[in-house]
Biopython code that builds the backbone (N, CA, C, O; Angstrom):
import numpy as np
from Bio.PDB.StructureBuilder import StructureBuilder

atoms = [
    (1, "MET", "N", (104.072, -82.922, -63.306)),
    (1, "MET", "CA", (103.458, -81.646, -63.634)),
    (1, "MET", "C", (102.127, -81.482, -62.902)),
    (1, "MET", "O", (101.759, -80.371, -62.520)),
    (2, "GLY", "N", (101.414, -82.578, -62.708)),
    (2, "GLY", "CA", (100.135, -82.509, -62.016)),
    (2, "GLY", "C", (100.289, -82.031, -60.584)),
    (2, "GLY", "O", (99.445, -81.288, -60.082)),
    (3, "PHE", "N", (101.376, -82.455, -59.910)),
    (3, "PHE", "CA", (101.627, -82.027, -58.543)),
    (3, "PHE", "C", (101.848, -80.521, -58.497)),
    (3, "PHE", "O", (101.308, -79.843, -57.623)),
    (4, "LEU", "N", (102.629, -79.997, -59.418)),
    (4, "LEU", "CA", (102.876, -78.551, -59.468)),
    (4, "LEU", "C", (101.591, -77.794, -59.779)),
    (4, "LEU", "O", (101.352, -76.719, -59.229)),
    (5, "LYS", "N", (100.770, -78.351, -60.655)),
    (5, "LYS", "CA", (99.513, -77.675, -60.993)),
    (5, "LYS", "C", (98.593, -77.610, -59.781)),
    (5, "LYS", "O", (97.800, -76.677, -59.647)),
    (6, "GLY", "N", (98.698, -78.602, -58.896)),
    (6, "GLY", "CA", (97.901, -78.583, -57.683)),
    (6, "GLY", "C", (98.383, -77.528, -56.703)),
    (6, "GLY", "O", (97.585, -76.961, -55.956)),
    (7, "CYS", "N", (99.673, -77.265, -56.700)),
    (7, "CYS", "CA", (100.254, -76.274, -55.781)),
    (7, "CYS", "C", (100.214, -74.862, -56.343)),
    (7, "CYS", "O", (100.059, -73.901, -55.590)),
    (8, "TRP", "N", (100.348, -74.729, -57.619)),
    (8, "TRP", "CA", (100.407, -73.410, -58.262)),
    (8, "TRP", "C", (99.252, -73.290, -59.239)),
    (8, "TRP", "O", (99.335, -73.714, -60.391)),
    (9, "SER", "N", (98.180, -72.703, -58.748)),
    (9, "SER", "CA", (96.956, -72.636, -59.544)),
    (9, "SER", "C", (97.151, -71.847, -60.837)),
    (9, "SER", "O", (96.373, -72.010, -61.777)),
    (10, "SER", "N", (98.164, -71.003, -60.900)),
    (10, "SER", "CA", (98.392, -70.247, -62.137)),
    (10, "SER", "C", (98.753, -71.182, -63.286)),
    (10, "SER", "O", (98.560, -70.836, -64.451)),
    (11, "LEU", "N", (99.270, -72.355, -62.967)),
    (11, "LEU", "CA", (99.581, -73.318, -64.028)),
    (11, "LEU", "C", (98.316, -73.967, -64.577)),
    (11, "LEU", "O", (98.275, -74.378, -65.736)),
    (12, "GLN", "N", (97.277, -74.057, -63.734)),
    (12, "GLN", "CA", (96.029, -74.645, -64.191)),
    (12, "GLN", "C", (95.371, -73.770, -65.249)),
    (12, "GLN", "O", (94.772, -74.264, -66.205)),
    (13, "GLY", "N", (95.493, -72.473, -65.059)),
    (13, "GLY", "CA", (94.850, -71.552, -65.991)),
    (13, "GLY", "C", (95.793, -71.000, -67.037)),
    (13, "GLY", "O", (95.466, -70.021, -67.709)),
    (14, "LEU", "N", (96.948, -71.604, -67.185)),
    (14, "LEU", "CA", (97.929, -71.122, -68.148)),
    (14, "LEU", "C", (97.474, -71.496, -69.553)),
    (14, "LEU", "O", (97.679, -72.621, -70.007)),
    (15, "ARG", "N", (96.863, -70.553, -70.220)),
    (15, "ARG", "CA", (96.332, -70.777, -71.563)),
    (15, "ARG", "C", (97.162, -69.966, -72.556)),
    (15, "ARG", "O", (96.926, -68.778, -72.778)),
    (16, "ILE", "N", (98.113, -70.632, -73.126)),
    (16, "ILE", "CA", (99.020, -69.953, -74.057)),
    (16, "ILE", "C", (99.076, -70.761, -75.348)),
    (16, "ILE", "O", (99.175, -71.988, -75.344)),
    (17, "ARG", "N", (99.011, -70.040, -76.423)),
    (17, "ARG", "CA", (99.217, -70.693, -77.721)),
    (17, "ARG", "C", (100.717, -70.815, -77.948)),
    (17, "ARG", "O", (101.438, -69.820, -78.017)),
    (18, "ILE", "N", (101.156, -72.030, -78.058)),
    (18, "ILE", "CA", (102.578, -72.258, -78.276)),
    (18, "ILE", "C", (102.757, -72.586, -79.757)),
    (18, "ILE", "O", (103.030, -73.722, -80.146)),
    (19, "ASN", "N", (102.591, -71.546, -80.557)),
    (19, "ASN", "CA", (102.751, -71.739, -81.995)),
    (19, "ASN", "C", (103.912, -70.912, -82.552)),
    (19, "ASN", "O", (104.118, -70.853, -83.764)),
    (20, "ASP", "N", (104.661, -70.279, -81.659)),
    (20, "ASP", "CA", (105.861, -69.570, -82.086)),
    (20, "ASP", "C", (106.878, -69.582, -80.948)),
    (20, "ASP", "O", (106.583, -70.062, -79.853)),
    (21, "GLU", "N", (108.055, -69.061, -81.201)),
    (21, "GLU", "CA", (109.140, -69.065, -80.230)),
    (21, "GLU", "C", (108.780, -68.261, -78.969)),
    (21, "GLU", "O", (109.105, -68.672, -77.856)),
    (22, "LYS", "N", (108.114, -67.127, -79.149)),
    (22, "LYS", "CA", (107.759, -66.261, -78.030)),
    (22, "LYS", "C", (106.800, -66.963, -77.059)),
    (22, "LYS", "O", (106.991, -66.885, -75.846)),
    (23, "GLY", "N", (105.790, -67.635, -77.568)),
    (23, "GLY", "CA", (104.844, -68.366, -76.736)),
    (23, "GLY", "C", (105.508, -69.510, -75.995)),
    (23, "GLY", "O", (105.206, -69.758, -74.828)),
    (24, "LEU", "N", (106.411, -70.208, -76.668)),
    (24, "LEU", "CA", (107.137, -71.313, -76.048)),
    (24, "LEU", "C", (108.027, -70.802, -74.918)),
    (24, "LEU", "O", (108.076, -71.403, -73.846)),
    (25, "GLN", "N", (108.722, -69.706, -75.153)),
    (25, "GLN", "CA", (109.589, -69.128, -74.123)),
    (25, "GLN", "C", (108.771, -68.665, -72.915)),
    (25, "GLN", "O", (109.166, -68.888, -71.771)),
    (26, "TYR", "N", (107.646, -68.029, -73.172)),
    (26, "TYR", "CA", (106.791, -67.546, -72.086)),
    (26, "TYR", "C", (106.315, -68.713, -71.222)),
    (26, "TYR", "O", (106.394, -68.648, -69.995)),
    (27, "ALA", "N", (105.828, -69.763, -71.843)),
    (27, "ALA", "CA", (105.335, -70.924, -71.099)),
    (27, "ALA", "C", (106.471, -71.586, -70.318)),
    (27, "ALA", "O", (106.288, -71.974, -69.164)),
    (28, "ALA", "N", (107.632, -71.715, -70.940)),
    (28, "ALA", "CA", (108.774, -72.336, -70.264)),
    (28, "ALA", "C", (109.208, -71.504, -69.054)),
    (28, "ALA", "O", (109.509, -72.059, -67.997)),
    (29, "LEU", "N", (109.241, -70.191, -69.201)),
    (29, "LEU", "CA", (109.624, -69.330, -68.083)),
    (29, "LEU", "C", (108.599, -69.402, -66.948)),
    (29, "LEU", "O", (108.964, -69.404, -65.773)),
    (30, "TRP", "N", (107.335, -69.460, -67.306)),
    (30, "TRP", "CA", (106.280, -69.533, -66.293)),
    (30, "TRP", "C", (106.395, -70.826, -65.487)),
    (30, "TRP", "O", (106.329, -70.802, -64.258)),
    (31, "VAL", "N", (106.565, -71.940, -66.170)),
    (31, "VAL", "CA", (106.694, -73.233, -65.499)),
    (31, "VAL", "C", (107.968, -73.271, -64.659)),
    (31, "VAL", "O", (107.960, -73.767, -63.532)),
    (32, "THR", "N", (109.065, -72.743, -65.214)),
    (32, "THR", "CA", (110.336, -72.705, -64.486)),
    (32, "THR", "C", (110.210, -71.878, -63.211)),
    (32, "THR", "O", (110.723, -72.271, -62.164)),
    (33, "ALA", "N", (109.536, -70.746, -63.292)),
    (33, "ALA", "CA", (109.338, -69.898, -62.113)),
    (33, "ALA", "C", (108.554, -70.656, -61.041)),
    (33, "ALA", "O", (108.886, -70.575, -59.859)),
    (34, "CYS", "N", (107.526, -71.383, -61.442)),
    (34, "CYS", "CA", (106.736, -72.151, -60.482)),
    (34, "CYS", "C", (107.572, -73.262, -59.845)),
    (34, "CYS", "O", (107.433, -73.540, -58.654)),
    (35, "ILE", "N", (108.427, -73.887, -60.628)),
    (35, "ILE", "CA", (109.302, -74.943, -60.092)),
    (35, "ILE", "C", (110.251, -74.357, -59.056)),
    (35, "ILE", "O", (110.443, -74.943, -57.991)),
    (36, "HIS", "N", (110.846, -73.207, -59.356)),
    (36, "HIS", "CA", (111.774, -72.571, -58.420)),
    (36, "HIS", "C", (111.055, -72.122, -57.147)),
    (36, "HIS", "O", (111.581, -72.290, -56.047)),
    (37, "LEU", "N", (109.872, -71.560, -57.288)),
    (37, "LEU", "CA", (109.107, -71.150, -56.110)),
    (37, "LEU", "C", (108.733, -72.362, -55.258)),
    (37, "LEU", "O", (108.756, -72.302, -54.029)),
    (38, "HIS", "N", (108.393, -73.450, -55.923)),
    (38, "HIS", "CA", (108.034, -74.665, -55.203)),
    (38, "HIS", "C", (109.245, -75.205, -54.439)),
    (38, "HIS", "O", (109.120, -75.610, -53.283)),
    (39, "ALA", "N", (110.398, -75.212, -55.073)),
    (39, "ALA", "CA", (111.617, -75.680, -54.411)),
    (39, "ALA", "C", (111.962, -74.779, -53.220)),
    (39, "ALA", "O", (112.350, -75.263, -52.157)),
    (40, "PHE", "N", (111.815, -73.473, -53.411)),
    (40, "PHE", "CA", (112.066, -72.519, -52.325)),
    (40, "PHE", "C", (111.129, -72.792, -51.155)),
    (40, "PHE", "O", (111.558, -72.817, -50.001)),
    (41, "ALA", "N", (109.855, -72.994, -51.455)),
    (41, "ALA", "CA", (108.870, -73.250, -50.394)),
    (41, "ALA", "C", (109.192, -74.542, -49.654)),
    (41, "ALA", "O", (109.094, -74.589, -48.428)),
    (42, "LEU", "N", (109.570, -75.583, -50.372)),
    (42, "LEU", "CA", (109.911, -76.852, -49.728)),
    (42, "LEU", "C", (111.146, -76.711, -48.850)),
    (42, "LEU", "O", (111.195, -77.280, -47.759)),
    (43, "ASP", "N", (112.143, -75.962, -49.308)),
    (43, "ASP", "CA", (113.356, -75.750, -48.517)),
    (43, "ASP", "C", (113.048, -75.028, -47.211)),
    (43, "ASP", "O", (113.659, -75.316, -46.182)),
    (44, "HIS", "N", (112.117, -74.106, -47.248)),
    (44, "HIS", "CA", (111.816, -73.308, -46.070)),
    (44, "HIS", "C", (110.696, -73.908, -45.220)),
    (44, "HIS", "O", (110.470, -73.463, -44.095)),
    (45, "GLU", "N", (110.007, -74.895, -45.740)),
    (45, "GLU", "CA", (108.895, -75.503, -45.010)),
    (45, "GLU", "C", (109.357, -76.185, -43.725)),
    (45, "GLU", "O", (108.661, -76.125, -42.711)),
    (46, "ASP", "N", (110.514, -76.826, -43.755)),
    (46, "ASP", "CA", (111.005, -77.528, -42.575)),
    (46, "ASP", "C", (111.945, -76.671, -41.731)),
    (46, "ASP", "O", (112.640, -77.182, -40.853)),
    (47, "MET", "N", (111.964, -75.378, -41.999)),
    (47, "MET", "CA", (112.762, -74.407, -41.253)),
    (47, "MET", "C", (114.260, -74.707, -41.312)),
    (47, "MET", "O", (115.010, -74.359, -40.400)),
    (48, "GLN", "N", (114.672, -75.342, -42.373)),
    (48, "GLN", "CA", (116.062, -75.723, -42.552)),
    (48, "GLN", "C", (116.973, -74.500, -42.685)),
    (48, "GLN", "O", (118.117, -74.531, -42.232)),
    (49, "PHE", "N", (116.481, -73.437, -43.294)),
    (49, "PHE", "CA", (117.302, -72.271, -43.567)),
    (49, "PHE", "C", (117.001, -71.083, -42.656)),
    (49, "PHE", "O", (117.439, -69.967, -42.934)),
    (50, "VAL", "N", (116.267, -71.306, -41.583)),
    (50, "VAL", "CA", (115.841, -70.203, -40.724)),
    (50, "VAL", "C", (117.037, -69.444, -40.159)),
    (50, "VAL", "O", (117.023, -68.214, -40.116)),
    (51, "ASN", "N", (118.053, -70.152, -39.734)),
    (51, "ASN", "CA", (119.208, -69.491, -39.121)),
    (51, "ASN", "C", (119.971, -68.618, -40.101)),
    (51, "ASN", "O", (120.680, -67.702, -39.685)),
    (52, "ARG", "N", (119.839, -68.884, -41.396)),
    (52, "ARG", "CA", (120.529, -68.085, -42.406)),
    (52, "ARG", "C", (119.608, -67.134, -43.146)),
    (52, "ARG", "O", (120.074, -66.328, -43.952)),
    (53, "ASP", "N", (118.320, -67.212, -42.893)),
    (53, "ASP", "CA", (117.343, -66.413, -43.631)),
    (53, "ASP", "C", (117.230, -65.019, -43.013)),
    (53, "ASP", "O", (116.618, -64.852, -41.958)),
    (54, "THR", "N", (117.816, -64.025, -43.667)),
    (54, "THR", "CA", (117.824, -62.663, -43.120)),
    (54, "THR", "C", (116.422, -62.063, -43.097)),
    (54, "THR", "O", (116.101, -61.289, -42.194)),
    (55, "PHE", "N", (115.588, -62.402, -44.064)),
    (55, "PHE", "CA", (114.215, -61.897, -44.098)),
    (55, "PHE", "C", (113.456, -62.366, -42.853)),
    (55, "PHE", "O", (112.761, -61.581, -42.207)),
    (56, "TYR", "N", (113.594, -63.638, -42.528)),
    (56, "TYR", "CA", (112.923, -64.198, -41.363)),
    (56, "TYR", "C", (113.464, -63.576, -40.080)),
    (56, "TYR", "O", (112.697, -63.213, -39.188)),
    (57, "LYS", "N", (114.793, -63.453, -39.990)),
    (57, "LYS", "CA", (115.402, -62.859, -38.800)),
    (57, "LYS", "C", (114.937, -61.418, -38.591)),
    (57, "LYS", "O", (114.658, -61.005, -37.465)),
    (58, "LYS", "N", (114.856, -60.663, -39.681)),
    (58, "LYS", "CA", (114.399, -59.274, -39.584)),
    (58, "LYS", "C", (112.954, -59.232, -39.093)),
    (58, "LYS", "O", (112.604, -58.398, -38.258)),
    (59, "GLY", "N", (112.117, -60.128, -39.609)),
    (59, "GLY", "CA", (110.722, -60.194, -39.170)),
    (59, "GLY", "C", (110.620, -60.529, -37.691)),
    (59, "GLY", "O", (109.798, -59.948, -36.982)),
    (60, "GLN", "N", (111.439, -61.456, -37.215)),
    (60, "GLN", "CA", (111.442, -61.809, -35.804)),
    (60, "GLN", "C", (111.881, -60.626, -34.948)),
    (60, "GLN", "O", (111.334, -60.396, -33.869)),
    (61, "LYS", "N", (112.869, -59.877, -35.430)),
    (61, "LYS", "CA", (113.357, -58.703, -34.698)),
    (61, "LYS", "C", (112.262, -57.645, -34.594)),
    (61, "LYS", "O", (112.066, -57.043, -33.538)),
    (62, "ILE", "N", (111.553, -57.424, -35.696)),
    (62, "ILE", "CA", (110.455, -56.455, -35.703)),
    (62, "ILE", "C", (109.343, -56.898, -34.760)),
    (62, "ILE", "O", (108.800, -56.084, -34.013)),
    (63, "ALA", "N", (109.001, -58.186, -34.792)),
    (63, "ALA", "CA", (107.953, -58.706, -33.915)),
    (63, "ALA", "C", (108.347, -58.562, -32.450)),
    (63, "ALA", "O", (107.506, -58.229, -31.615)),
    (64, "LYS", "N", (109.616, -58.807, -32.128)),
    (64, "LYS", "CA", (110.098, -58.663, -30.753)),
    (64, "LYS", "C", (110.005, -57.202, -30.312)),
    (64, "LYS", "O", (109.593, -56.913, -29.189)),
    (65, "LYS", "N", (110.388, -56.287, -31.198)),
    (65, "LYS", "CA", (110.310, -54.858, -30.886)),
    (65, "LYS", "C", (108.857, -54.442, -30.652)),
    (65, "LYS", "O", (108.564, -53.697, -29.716)),
    (66, "GLU", "N", (107.939, -54.928, -31.511)),
    (66, "GLU", "CA", (106.525, -54.591, -31.352)),
    (66, "GLU", "C", (105.963, -55.132, -30.041)),
    (66, "GLU", "O", (105.164, -54.464, -29.385)),
    (67, "ARG", "N", (106.375, -56.339, -29.655)),
    (67, "ARG", "CA", (105.909, -56.899, -28.387)),
    (67, "ARG", "C", (106.404, -56.063, -27.211)),
    (67, "ARG", "O", (105.661, -55.819, -26.260)),
    (68, "ARG", "N", (107.664, -55.624, -27.277)),
    (68, "ARG", "CA", (108.217, -54.792, -26.208)),
    (68, "ARG", "C", (107.487, -53.448, -26.143)),
    (68, "ARG", "O", (107.130, -52.982, -25.060)),
    (69, "GLU", "N", (107.268, -52.831, -27.303)),
    (69, "GLU", "CA", (106.558, -51.555, -27.340)),
    (69, "GLU", "C", (105.129, -51.710, -26.831)),
    (69, "GLU", "O", (104.618, -50.837, -26.130)),
    (70, "TYR", "N", (104.489, -52.818, -27.182)),
    (70, "TYR", "CA", (103.127, -53.056, -26.709)),
    (70, "TYR", "C", (103.102, -53.204, -25.197)),
    (70, "TYR", "O", (102.222, -52.657, -24.532)),
    (71, "ALA", "N", (104.072, -53.945, -24.646)),
    (71, "ALA", "CA", (104.123, -54.127, -23.193)),
    (71, "ALA", "C", (104.308, -52.778, -22.500)),
    (71, "ALA", "O", (103.690, -52.516, -21.468)),
    (72, "GLU", "N", (105.153, -51.928, -23.065)),
    (72, "GLU", "CA", (105.352, -50.595, -22.491)),
    (72, "GLU", "C", (104.070, -49.769, -22.596)),
    (72, "GLU", "O", (103.675, -49.099, -21.642)),
    (73, "TRP", "N", (103.433, -49.822, -23.750)),
    (73, "TRP", "CA", (102.184, -49.073, -23.953)),
    (73, "TRP", "C", (101.108, -49.547, -22.988)),
    (73, "TRP", "O", (100.404, -48.744, -22.375)),
    (74, "ARG", "N", (100.994, -50.852, -22.865)),
    (74, "ARG", "CA", (99.981, -51.439, -21.979)),
    (74, "ARG", "C", (100.208, -51.003, -20.540)),
    (74, "ARG", "O", (99.259, -50.667, -19.831)),
    (75, "ALA", "N", (101.479, -51.008, -20.102)),
    (75, "ALA", "CA", (101.795, -50.583, -18.745)),
    (75, "ALA", "C", (101.434, -49.114, -18.547)),
    (75, "ALA", "O", (100.908, -48.739, -17.499)),
    (76, "GLU", "N", (101.712, -48.289, -19.542)),
    (76, "GLU", "CA", (101.360, -46.873, -19.457)),
    (76, "GLU", "C", (99.851, -46.677, -19.358)),
    (76, "GLU", "O", (99.376, -45.859, -18.571)),
    (77, "GLN", "N", (99.100, -47.431, -20.159)),
    (77, "GLN", "CA", (97.645, -47.301, -20.154)),
    (77, "GLN", "C", (97.050, -47.763, -18.830)),
    (77, "GLN", "O", (96.119, -47.146, -18.312)),
    (78, "GLU", "N", (97.580, -48.831, -18.295)),
    (78, "GLU", "CA", (97.076, -49.321, -17.015)),
    (78, "GLU", "C", (97.394, -48.333, -15.902)),
    (78, "GLU", "O", (96.575, -48.098, -15.014)),
    (79, "LEU", "N", (98.587, -47.759, -15.958)),
    (79, "LEU", "CA", (98.957, -46.754, -14.962)),
    (79, "LEU", "C", (98.059, -45.527, -15.083)),
    (79, "LEU", "O", (97.602, -44.981, -14.078)),
    (80, "ALA", "N", (97.813, -45.101, -16.310)),
    (80, "ALA", "CA", (96.946, -43.946, -16.532)),
    (80, "ALA", "C", (95.539, -44.217, -16.016)),
    (80, "ALA", "O", (94.908, -43.335, -15.432)),
    (81, "ALA", "N", (95.053, -45.417, -16.226)),
    (81, "ALA", "CA", (93.712, -45.768, -15.745)),
    (81, "ALA", "C", (93.675, -45.759, -14.227)),
    (81, "ALA", "O", (92.709, -45.294, -13.623)),
    (82, "LEU", "N", (94.728, -46.272, -13.617)),
    (82, "LEU", "CA", (94.780, -46.294, -12.156)),
    (82, "LEU", "C", (94.873, -44.893, -11.572)),
    (82, "LEU", "O", (94.314, -44.621, -10.510)),
    (83, "GLU", "N", (95.566, -44.022, -12.250)),
    (83, "GLU", "CA", (95.733, -42.664, -11.750)),
    (83, "GLU", "C", (94.535, -41.776, -12.068)),
    (83, "GLU", "O", (94.481, -40.623, -11.641)),
    (84, "GLY", "N", (93.595, -42.302, -12.803)),
    (84, "GLY", "CA", (92.387, -41.549, -13.105)),
    (84, "GLY", "C", (92.565, -40.542, -14.220)),
    (84, "GLY", "O", (91.782, -39.598, -14.322)),
    (85, "GLU", "N", (93.579, -40.717, -15.064)),
    (85, "GLU", "CA", (93.798, -39.778, -16.159)),
    (85, "GLU", "C", (92.774, -39.946, -17.275)),
    (85, "GLU", "O", (92.551, -39.032, -18.069)),
    (86, "ILE", "N", (92.159, -41.116, -17.326)),
    (86, "ILE", "CA", (91.138, -41.337, -18.348)),
    (86, "ILE", "C", (89.819, -40.817, -17.795)),
    (86, "ILE", "O", (89.409, -41.181, -16.693)),
    (87, "ASN", "N", (89.187, -39.998, -18.535)),
    (87, "ASN", "CA", (87.931, -39.383, -18.109)),
    (87, "ASN", "C", (86.856, -40.455, -17.975)),
    (87, "ASN", "O", (86.479, -41.100, -18.953)),
    (88, "ALA", "N", (86.367, -40.634, -16.743)),
    (88, "ALA", "CA", (85.358, -41.662, -16.490)),
    (88, "ALA", "C", (84.056, -41.368, -17.211)),
    (88, "ALA", "O", (83.312, -42.295, -17.532)),
    (89, "GLY", "N", (83.762, -40.096, -17.474)),
    (89, "GLY", "CA", (82.529, -39.746, -18.166)),
    (89, "GLY", "C", (82.609, -39.986, -19.663)),
    (89, "GLY", "O", (81.570, -40.057, -20.320)),
    (90, "GLY", "N", (83.802, -40.113, -20.227)),
    (90, "GLY", "CA", (83.975, -40.314, -21.667)),
    (90, "GLY", "C", (84.003, -41.780, -22.011)),
    (90, "GLY", "O", (85.076, -42.353, -22.196)),
    (91, "ARG", "N", (82.834, -42.403, -22.102)),
    (91, "ARG", "CA", (82.733, -43.844, -22.359)),
    (91, "ARG", "C", (83.376, -44.220, -23.691)),
    (91, "ARG", "O", (83.900, -45.325, -23.834)),
    (92, "GLY", "N", (83.341, -43.316, -24.661)),
    (92, "GLY", "CA", (83.937, -43.610, -25.973)),
    (92, "GLY", "C", (85.433, -43.831, -25.881)),
    (92, "GLY", "O", (85.978, -44.699, -26.562)),
    (93, "GLU", "N", (86.105, -43.045, -25.035)),
    (93, "GLU", "CA", (87.547, -43.203, -24.858)),
    (93, "GLU", "C", (87.871, -44.547, -24.217)),
    (93, "GLU", "O", (88.833, -45.212, -24.600)),
    (94, "ILE", "N", (87.071, -44.935, -23.252)),
    (94, "ILE", "CA", (87.298, -46.207, -22.568)),
    (94, "ILE", "C", (87.081, -47.367, -23.536)),
    (94, "ILE", "O", (87.877, -48.306, -23.564)),
    (95, "GLU", "N", (86.017, -47.311, -24.326)),
    (95, "GLU", "CA", (85.756, -48.368, -25.304)),
    (95, "GLU", "C", (86.865, -48.446, -26.338)),
    (95, "GLU", "O", (87.265, -49.536, -26.749)),
    (96, "LEU", "N", (87.359, -47.291, -26.757)),
    (96, "LEU", "CA", (88.462, -47.263, -27.715)),
    (96, "LEU", "C", (89.700, -47.903, -27.107)),
    (96, "LEU", "O", (90.374, -48.700, -27.760)),
    (97, "LEU", "N", (89.996, -47.565, -25.885)),
    (97, "LEU", "CA", (91.138, -48.148, -25.189)),
    (97, "LEU", "C", (90.964, -49.656, -25.031)),
    (97, "LEU", "O", (91.904, -50.417, -25.255)),
    (98, "GLU", "N", (89.772, -50.086, -24.648)),
    (98, "GLU", "CA", (89.513, -51.520, -24.499)),
    (98, "GLU", "C", (89.687, -52.240, -25.827)),
    (98, "GLU", "O", (90.216, -53.351, -25.868)),
    (99, "GLY", "N", (89.246, -51.615, -26.911)),
    (99, "GLY", "CA", (89.407, -52.208, -28.235)),
    (99, "GLY", "C", (90.867, -52.335, -28.624)),
    (99, "GLY", "O", (91.283, -53.354, -29.175)),
    (100, "LYS", "N", (91.648, -51.297, -28.338)),
    (100, "LYS", "CA", (93.088, -51.343, -28.640)),
    (100, "LYS", "C", (93.773, -52.438, -27.832)),
    (100, "LYS", "O", (94.615, -53.171, -28.349)),
    (101, "ILE", "N", (93.406, -52.539, -26.570)),
    (101, "ILE", "CA", (94.005, -53.573, -25.724)),
    (101, "ILE", "C", (93.659, -54.956, -26.249)),
    (101, "ILE", "O", (94.526, -55.826, -26.319)),
    (102, "LYS", "N", (92.404, -55.168, -26.617)),
    (102, "LYS", "CA", (91.978, -56.468, -27.147)),
    (102, "LYS", "C", (92.717, -56.796, -28.443)),
    (102, "LYS", "O", (93.161, -57.927, -28.642)),
    (103, "ARG", "N", (92.847, -55.796, -29.326)),
    (103, "ARG", "CA", (93.559, -56.012, -30.582)),
    (103, "ARG", "C", (95.008, -56.418, -30.325)),
    (103, "ARG", "O", (95.526, -57.322, -30.980)),
    (104, "GLU", "N", (95.655, -55.759, -29.386)),
    (104, "GLU", "CA", (97.047, -56.079, -29.073)),
    (104, "GLU", "C", (97.163, -57.463, -28.431)),
    (104, "GLU", "O", (98.131, -58.181, -28.681)),
    (105, "GLU", "N", (96.184, -57.840, -27.608)),
    (105, "GLU", "CA", (96.194, -59.184, -27.021)),
    (105, "GLU", "C", (96.064, -60.250, -28.105)),
    (105, "GLU", "O", (96.773, -61.256, -28.082)),
    (106, "LEU", "N", (95.157, -60.026, -29.052)),
    (106, "LEU", "CA", (94.981, -60.974, -30.153)),
    (106, "LEU", "C", (96.231, -61.056, -31.022)),
    (106, "LEU", "O", (96.633, -62.136, -31.456)),
    (107, "LYS", "N", (96.832, -59.904, -31.267)),
    (107, "LYS", "CA", (98.062, -59.871, -32.055)),
    (107, "LYS", "C", (99.161, -60.659, -31.351)),
    (107, "LYS", "O", (99.892, -61.420, -31.984)),
    (108, "LYS", "N", (99.275, -60.471, -30.036)),
    (108, "LYS", "CA", (100.282, -61.186, -29.254)),
    (108, "LYS", "C", (100.049, -62.695, -29.325)),
    (108, "LYS", "O", (100.996, -63.464, -29.494)),
    (109, "GLU", "N", (98.785, -63.120, -29.196)),
    (109, "GLU", "CA", (98.461, -64.542, -29.271)),
    (109, "GLU", "C", (98.771, -65.115, -30.652)),
    (109, "GLU", "O", (99.278, -66.230, -30.763)),
    (110, "LEU", "N", (98.466, -64.354, -31.706)),
    (110, "LEU", "CA", (98.756, -64.812, -33.068)),
    (110, "LEU", "C", (100.246, -64.980, -33.272)),
    (110, "LEU", "O", (100.686, -65.987, -33.825)),
    (111, "LEU", "N", (101.031, -64.006, -32.833)),
    (111, "LEU", "CA", (102.483, -64.098, -32.978)),
    (111, "LEU", "C", (103.046, -65.266, -32.187)),
    (111, "LEU", "O", (103.950, -65.953, -32.662)),
    (112, "ALA", "N", (102.529, -65.502, -30.990)),
    (112, "ALA", "CA", (102.976, -66.640, -30.188)),
    (112, "ALA", "C", (102.626, -67.952, -30.887)),
    (112, "ALA", "O", (103.431, -68.883, -30.896)),
    (113, "TYR", "N", (101.431, -68.030, -31.470)),
    (113, "TYR", "CA", (101.021, -69.232, -32.196)),
    (113, "TYR", "C", (101.926, -69.481, -33.399)),
    (113, "TYR", "O", (102.372, -70.607, -33.622)),
    (114, "LEU", "N", (102.197, -68.424, -34.176)),
    (114, "LEU", "CA", (103.058, -68.572, -35.345)),
    (114, "LEU", "C", (104.471, -68.958, -34.937)),
    (114, "LEU", "O", (105.115, -69.750, -35.625)),
    (115, "ASP", "N", (104.956, -68.417, -33.843)),
    (115, "ASP", "CA", (106.281, -68.744, -33.362)),
    (115, "ASP", "C", (106.332, -70.211, -32.935)),
    (115, "ASP", "O", (107.318, -70.900, -33.196)),
    (116, "ALA", "N", (105.262, -70.692, -32.275)),
    (116, "ALA", "CA", (105.203, -72.093, -31.869)),
    (116, "ALA", "C", (105.132, -73.024, -33.078)),
    (116, "ALA", "O", (105.680, -74.125, -33.040)),
    (117, "GLN", "N", (104.469, -72.598, -34.142)),
    (117, "GLN", "CA", (104.343, -73.417, -35.347)),
    (117, "GLN", "C", (105.684, -73.599, -36.043)),
    (117, "GLN", "O", (105.928, -74.631, -36.668)),
    (118, "ARG", "N", (106.547, -72.606, -35.937)),
    (118, "ARG", "CA", (107.834, -72.700, -36.631)),
    (118, "ARG", "C", (108.785, -73.632, -35.922)),
    (118, "ARG", "O", (109.770, -74.080, -36.508)),
    (119, "ARG", "N", (108.500, -73.936, -34.646)),
    (119, "ARG", "CA", (109.407, -74.821, -33.874)),
    (119, "ARG", "C", (109.073, -76.220, -34.065)),
    (119, "ARG", "O", (109.727, -77.094, -33.497)),
]
sb = StructureBuilder()
sb.init_structure("model")
sb.init_model(0)
sb.init_chain("A")
sb.init_seg("    ")
for serial, (resi, resn, name, xyz) in enumerate(atoms, 1):
    if name == "N":
        sb.init_residue(resn, " ", resi, " ")
    sb.init_atom(name, np.array(xyz, "f"), 0.0, 1.0, " ", f" {name:<3s}", serial, name[0])
structure = sb.get_structure()
């Protein structure tokens, strides 16, 4: 029980009076839920179920789509900058564009890092 309390802080603060059937059932359900969540986390920690996990697959598909859309957007922005479509006098627009590009670069690096961690 101590190991679970270390992983699930809600068990540390579980202050229930178990002086009737309702309190006993509530505490038992709470502990059972934590045990099931812990087992689920352990099963997925070693990526054992990744190939069958539809939630994970959907997330990977969305991330791949976002990376493709970002690459297309980035190419469009670079082309627009080269063609002079961005007003050189509007420094605010350029800073905004630079900020968006930086945010997308950081997002790409984070996704690559998370993808490497799962392998």
